[in-house]
Each structure stands twice: as C-alpha cells, then as structure tokens.
N, C-alpha and C positions, 0 to 999 in steps of 0.2 A: 610573573612567581618569583622572578630575578630581585625586582626593583622593592617589591611590597616589603612591610614592615613587619616583622617577626612580631614585636609587642602588641600594634595594632591590626593584624592582619585580618581581613573580613572577608568571607565565602562571597557575601553578595557582590561587592566591589571587584573581586578581582574576575568573577565571572562575567559581570558586565563590561568589565573593559576587555575581557578576551573576547566576548560574542560580538561587540560593536565594532572592534578592529576587523575582525573577521567577514563582519558583512562590507566593510567598506573594500577589504581586499578581493571578496567574490565580486563585489562590483566592479573592480578595474579589471578583474580577470574578465569579464563580458565584455571587453574592447577588442581583444584581438578576435572573440568568437563572432562578434557582427562583422568587423573586418574581414574574416574569413568566408563568411556567407556569402556577402555581396559578391567576392571574387570568386567563389567556387561555382557560381552561375554562370557564367561564361568559360568558352574555351580561351587560350592563349592567342587564336586569332582574331578574336573580337564578336565571336557569335555566341548567340544563348546556346547552353545545353539544352537537349530536348526536353527534360522536365523542367526546366525553368523558362521554356519559350513563350508560357501562358502569363499573363500577368496577374490573374487571379493567383496563382502559385505563387509567384515573387511577393506577391502582397500578403498572402498568410505567414510566408517564410518572415517578411519584416514585421508583421502583428507578433508574431511570436517573441522576437526579440525587443520590440517596444513591451510587450507585456512584461517581458523578464527585467527592462530598468524600471518600468512602473514599479514591481513590486518590490525591489532592491533600494530603488530609492525612498520610498515608501515608509520601509524598514528603518532607513538611516533617519530621514525626519523623523520617526517614532523615537529612535535613541537619541538624537541631539534635543529634542523639544519636550521630552515625557520622561524618557526611563533615566537615563544620566544625570538629568536635572534633579530626579526625585531621590535617586539613591544619594548623591550628594547632599541635599540639605536633609536626610535622613540622619546623615552622617554629624553634620553640622547641629543639628539639634539635640543629638546624645549628650553633648558637652555637657548639657546642664542635667546633673543627679536627679532633682526634682519632677522630671519630665516621664510620665509612664508611656508605654508603647503608643497609645491611640493618641496621645497628645503629639507625642514624635511623627507619626503619620499623620496627623492633620496640620501640623504647622509645615511639613514637607510639602503636602500637596498643596497649602496655599502658597506656597512661593514657586511651585510648578506651573500654577496657573498662569502667570505671568509669561513663561514659555510658549504655554500652549496657544495663549492669544497673539505671541509674536507670530508662531507658527499660522493660525488660521489668517489673520493680517497678509502675511506674505503669499499664501494661495489666493485669497480673494484678488489681492493686488495683480498675482500674474495671471489668474483667470478672466478678469475683465478688462485687461489692457487690451485695445484693439489692433490687431495686426492686420488688418485690412482696409480699404477705404470706406470712413463711415458714411452713414446715411446724409442726405443733404439737408441744407437747413430748413426746407420746407416740410419736413417729415415730422411724422405726428410722435410725441412722447412714446406712445405706446411701439412704434417699430423702431425708434430707437432701442428701447429695452428690450424688445424683441432680435433685434440685433446683436447685441451684447449677447444672449441666450444661445443664439446661434454660432456666435464665435466658440464659446465656451464647448457646446456640443459637436462641432465640426471637426475639431481638433481633439476629443477623447481627453481633454481636460490637462494636454501635453504642456500649453503654457502655464498653468497654475502651478505644475509639478517643477517644469524647468525653471520658472522664476526663483520658487523657494530653494530648489539644489543649485543654482546659479549664485543666491546670495550666501548661501552656506561655502561655496567655491571662491568667493570675494575674501569670504574670512581666512578660508586655507590658504589665499594667495598671501596675505598679510603672514602668517605662519612659516610660510615657503620662504618668503622674504626674510624674516628675522631670525628662523633657526635652520631650515634647511640651506642657505646660501652658507651659513657661518658654517656649519657641521660640515658641508663638502671641503671646505680648508681644512678646519681644525683637526678632523679624523685622519686625514693621510699625513699630514704633518707629523701628529702627535707619535704615530706608528715609525715615521723615519725619525726623528729627532729621539724617541725612547725618554725614559725616566732616568731622575738624578739618581747619584749612588745612595743607598740607603744609608750605609756606614756614615757617610760623610754627613748625610740630613741627621742622625741623631747624635754626632759629634758639633753640631752647628747647633741643635737643641739644648743639649746641656748646657752649651757655654750661654745661650740666650735664660736656659733657666738659672743659672748662677749669678747672671748679670740681673735679673729682675729681683730676686732671693736678694741680692746685695742692695739693691736700691731699696726694699722694703725694710730690711733692717737699718737702713740709713734715716727712713723716715720715724720708724716706731722709736729709735734713740733719741728723738726730741722730746720724747713724753715720759722718759725715765725718772726724772724728777718730780713727776705729777703735775706738769704744766698739760693743759688740754693741745690737741692739735689743732692749727688753724683749719677753716674751712676749706683752703685750697688745699693744705696737704692731706685731709681727709679723702676728698676726691680722687686725688692722686693715690692715694695707699688704695682705696678701693679699686681703681684701674686697674693698678699692679697686680691685686690680687686676682682680680678677673683674668689679665693676662697670663699668670703662673698658672691658673686652674687649666687655660686653653693649651699651656706648653705641656703642661703635667700629662694630659690628653693626648697630646700629639705623640709624645714621647712614648706612652704604651702602645700604642697606633704602629708606630717606627720599630718599636722591639718583636712585636707580632710579625711587621712585613720580613724583618730580616729573618726570624724563624721560619718564615713558612716557606715551602717547599715549591710555590707557584713563584717565586723570586726567581729561582736556579733555574727551573722552566722555562720562563719569561727571558732568561739570558741566553737559554739553549736556542730560542727561538727567534733571535734578534735579527738574524738575516732573513728571514721570513716576513719578520713584520715589517722590515726595510721594504723587500718586494712587493709584499702588497700594498705598501703605502705609495709607492712609485707608481703602482698600478691603479689606486684610487685617484690619485692626481693627476693622472693621463683622463681616466676617464669624465672628471669632472671639467678637465678643460677641453674634452671632445664636447660634453654637453652645451657648455657655455659657447662654445664655436658655434656648434651647430644651431642654438637659441638666437646667436647674434646675428647669422646666415638669415634664419627665419624671419627674423623682425626686420631685418634691412630689406629683404624682399617684400614685405608689407610695407614698409616705409616707400618704397620706389614704386612699386605695381600693383597697390590696392587701391580700392575706389575711395581712401580716407577715411576720415575720423567719423563721417555721418555713416558710413556702412559697418562700423565696427573694426576697419583693417581686414576686413575678410578677402581672402584672395584664393583663388581657384584655380590649383595648380601649384607649379614651383619656376620659376623663371631663374635660380641661381641654384647652383650646385650644392645642395646639402648631402654630406656623407652620411648622416644617420636615417634619413628619408631614402637614399639608396640602396642603404645597406639591409632596410625591414622590406623596401621593395622586392629586391632580390631573394629575401628568405621567405617572404610571404606563402609563395606557391607551395612550399615543402613544409607543410603544416606537421609538426607543431614548432618549426625553428623559431619563427616572428613570436610565437606565444610564450618561448621559452624568453627570448630578447625581453619581451615585455614585462616578465616576472622578475627577471633581474633587473631593469630600470626599477620597478616599484619598490623591490626590496632595498636597491641603493638610496632610494630617497626615503624611506623608512629609517635605514639604519645613519645617514646622516642626520636626519632630522632630529632621530636619538642622541648623536652625538651632540649637536647644537644645544637641544634642551638641555643635557645632561651638564654642559660645561655653563650655561646661561642660569638655567633654574627657570620656574615659570614667574612672569612678570604682569603687571597689568600698569605699563607705561612706564613710570621711574619706580615703580613700587612691586618688590619681591615677593609673590605670593608664598610658594613652595619651591623645597629644594628636591631634587631627584636623585637620591644615591642610594644604592643597592644595599637590599635589607632592611632600608630605615625611612621608605616614602610610604607617606600617610595614605590611609584608603582617599582621601579627599584628593589629595596630590595626584593619586595613580588615577582616580576619574578624569581630572584637568589633564593630564598627560594623553590619556586614552582620547579624549574630545579632539585635542589638537593633532596627533596621530590621525584621526579618523577625519580632520577637516583638510589636511594634507595630503591624505590618499585620494582625497574625493579631489583635489585640485589636479592629482598627476594626471588624469584624463585628458585635460587642457595642455598640460605641460608637455605630453607626449604629443600631442596635437599642434604645439609649437614646434616642438623638434623634429616632427614629421606629418607637415600637414596634408601632402597629397597621400599617405598611406593610410592616415586616419579618415579621410573623406572616401575614397574611393576602393583602397587597397590598390591590387594590380590589375584592375578592369580597363580593358580595352574596348573601341568601339570603331566601327567601318565607317569609311567616310568615302565618296567618289576620288578617284584619282585624278588628279591634273591632266596626265599623260594620254597619248592617246587609247582609244578603245579597243578591244579585240572583238573585231564582227559588229554584232550588235548587243554582244553584253557589255556593261561598264562595269571596269575594274575598280575594287576596291583595295584601299591599303588601311591598315589597322593603326590606330593612335591613341595613347594613353589618355584616359576619360579626364575630361578638363570644362571647364563652364562653358567651352562652344559646342559641347557634344548634346545630341539631341535628347531630350528630357526622356524618352523611354529606351534608350540607349544605355545608360548609366544610373546604378542606383547608390543615393547616397546612404552612406551609414547612420542608424539611428541615434548613434552616439555624438554626431555631429549637430544632428537635431537639436539635442538637448542642449547642445554646448553655445550654438550662436543663434537660438530662439529670439533674442532680443539684444539689438547691436550694442548697446551702451554698456552690457556686460564684456562682451568682447574688447570694445575701446578700453575699456578698465583694466583688460588682461594683459592687452598689449602693451599700455604704459608700465604695468607690475613686473612684465619682463625684462623691462629695460631696467628696473629698481632690481631687480633680481640679480642682473649682471652687474650691477654696480656693487650691491650686498657684498656679493660673491669676491668680487678683484681686492673690496676693503677688507675682506676677514681674510683673505690671503696674506695681504701685506700684515697686517696683525698677526696672524698666526705665524710668519716667518720671523717677524720682530722679538715675539716672545721665546724665552728659554726653555730649558727642558722643565717639564711639569714634575712635581714631587711625586713620590711612588705613592703618596695616599692623597693623592689631588681630592679635594672636595670632601674627605672622610672627616674632618674636623675644624669645626668654623666657631666663631666666639659664641654665638648663641645655642649653640648645642646643650642639650641638658644631661645631666649623669645618666639619666635612663636610656637616653639614645646610645651613651657612650658604652655602656653594658650592653646593650642590645647588640652592637656591633662586636665586641668583645668575646661574645658568647653563642 
C-alpha cells in the first residue's frame, strides 16, 4: 500500500502481493512450530513423555506437520507459477488499448502456460530422481518402471515438492545475495549518517538551474541571426533542456520537503535513528559471524561436497544456535526471535531493492518508490520477497543448524562409568548423528531442505557469496556520503505524470 502507484493502482495486483507474501511468512512461521513439537515430545532428561512414547503417535504428529508443509508449499507453487505470472501478464497486455478483456485474459493465459510447464517439469524431475539404490542391470524394464513408481509412492510425493521448492529457494538465494546482503549494510548506515540539509540542497539546485539556463541561452544565441544550429549543438541543447526539466522537478520536490513537517519530526528523531542504525549494524555483524562459524564448521567437520556439506550437530560454538536452544524450552521465546529474524530479512531486503531497483542482469526493469510503483513492479517486488522469505528457512538452518534439525532434544546413552548394581546408568546427550534412530526425531523442515545433496552444496557456497557481498556492500555504504532528502524521487526518465502523482 505504501509503494503502489496512486495513478495506476489496481486492487487485484495489491491483493495478490499481500496474499502471496502472507503465505510465505506463514510458511516460515511453521518452522519454529515444527521444532517445538519434536522438542516437546521429550523431557529435559532425554526420555519420551508418556503421550509420545508410542511410535505411532509421534508419526501422526510428524505427518500433521508434513501435511502443513505440503499445503503451504503447494500454495507457494501456485502463486509463483500461475497466479502472479497471470496477473503480471494481464496488466502487461492492458497497455494495448485495442485489446478487449477476453483477448487480454487469453494472452495472459498463453504466457502463463510457460510457467506452468516449468512447474510440471520440476515436479516430474523431483518425483523420479531415484534416492535409493536402483535395480540391477539384469532387471526387466517393468521392474525398473515399477521401482520408480514405488519411489514416488513411498515418499508421498515429498521429493517432487522438495525439488520444486528447492529450485525456488535457489533463486531466492540469488536474491538474498543481491538485495539482502546489500540492504543489511545500507539500511543501518543510512540511519546513522542521516540526510543532507534540505536548505543546502535547494541552494545547490538553484545554482545548477542558473548554470544550465545560462548554457541554453548561450547555445540559442548562435542562431539569432537566422543561421541553423549544427547537429552537435542541437544535441547539446536537447540534453540541456532535459537536464533543466529534471532540475526543476527536483526543485519542486525539495520545496515540498522543506515545507513538510516530517522533516522537522525527522530531526527530532535523529538520536533514535542513530541508535536504531547502530543496533541494526550489530545484528548484521552477529548474523555474518554466526554464518561464518557455521560454514567454517561445515568446511572442517562435514562429509564433504558429495554429501552437500551436511553436518549433524555443532563442533564450533555458534552464539545464535546456543541462544535459540536456550530459548526453545520456554515457548514462544524462540518463536518471537525467529519472527524478528524473518522480519529483519524482509526489511533489509526491501532496503536493498529500494536502493537498487529491480534488475535483470545489467538491465533495470523497474524502480521501487513510494506512491509511484507500477502494478507490474509491485508483483515483481512481491515475487522477490516471497523467494527471499522462502530462502530464510535455509538461512536460519545455516545460522543455527542444531536448533533447526533437532531442537532441544536429548537422548539417553549408557554411561561409561561403573554401574549401580545390576542397573545400567544412563547419561543424557544432545541429539546428533550418533543417536539411535528411534531416540531423536528430525524436523520435517530439515527433510525438505536436505532431500537433494546438490542443493545443499549450492547453498553452502551461496553462504560464502553472501558473506562476501555483505562485506563489499558495507565498504561501499561506508564510502558513500549522506543521501539526499529526496533520494530516488526524481530521475531523468521520470514523466510529468509521475511527478504530479507524487506532488498530489
């Protein structure tokens, strides 16, 4: 609602953006519930609670969570491959005034079919990628086909959905590296540095206008005697007139900013903004350090690239992992922290997108600006944020692997010390890879994230890329000066319509 264009505002695109992003946030909210349930099955000493002692009961609870993931991830696939593309192309086709509503819908469906085909291909690949040992060479063709169908049926479609969601999460990883990493540095530093003086900017802008007008008059004086301007002078005159229009629009925006009471309120809130910026930069550094420790732990203690750098438990002390494990028994403290982390990623991602715009390689597709974002740009923004939130689950796993995999579960193992009579003394240990299979329950979220080892490998290297991108963004943000009080509101390719829209 804040960013949508007032002139081109459309109810359907706004509702689509809100609903799709809400579904993604609800899906991320299922993660701490999943962790809470597997942890709540056991007492702190490592024994199962009475109601969870039966394997059948535990299986029913796990299946309930699994069906929740099925439902929400299926809705996400529907949004990404059908709903959002259709609404996007519907508004793209609306640009042609000669097209009626039926043709508009027909053309939108035609382009959307391509996305549906991609979704079907991903589901089929995920469904039929064998995860167990295939039949021998002497097996018949029917036995091999039967094996594939048994693989699909035995997992209840989990690999198919997991492969599709992992593919989307992979795209989300690229968006996190591009936008979130930069936003984590630019947002707090902009709060700390503040904006330039609006009075000084108006004075500087007035001087620039006078200078351009003087150059225009100088060029026009060449043709006072009736002689035509050279092609070079005509091009220069055209560029100067365009530059003058931008400066005049900028002057109107600065005049409004100076009159606006929000500027005075912003000055009064300056100390609060500085403290908030310092807090955000400390949080960003904490996340980066925790992510570095987790990746270093995988590099030193995982089974290597062929296993997807999967690590069971933690060998290096990870502060965020320890904090979540300490908060987890007191529901909903860890839930609140996970929510804060997710919202933080969304805010920093928005800051990165707001400063950079939406790009396809070196081509900028859309600008994201308050009150002037087109419906198509709003849908693109929604899609990027949806994919980023989708990748948040893996980011949280990277930041706190032990917490995401087992929660606070413990298991009992025989003590190596002397026994008491005929009874064996047991000690409790935090669940890890050495635990018996029936003693520790793995979260359903972990199964979705690590069904295919090659995705885990790509995510691992993506985490290193994220750290590098954050450090580069931090250096760039530190070197940049204060931003303008109307940063991003006036650009050379703006139209008079968009300017009038902002002013009114």
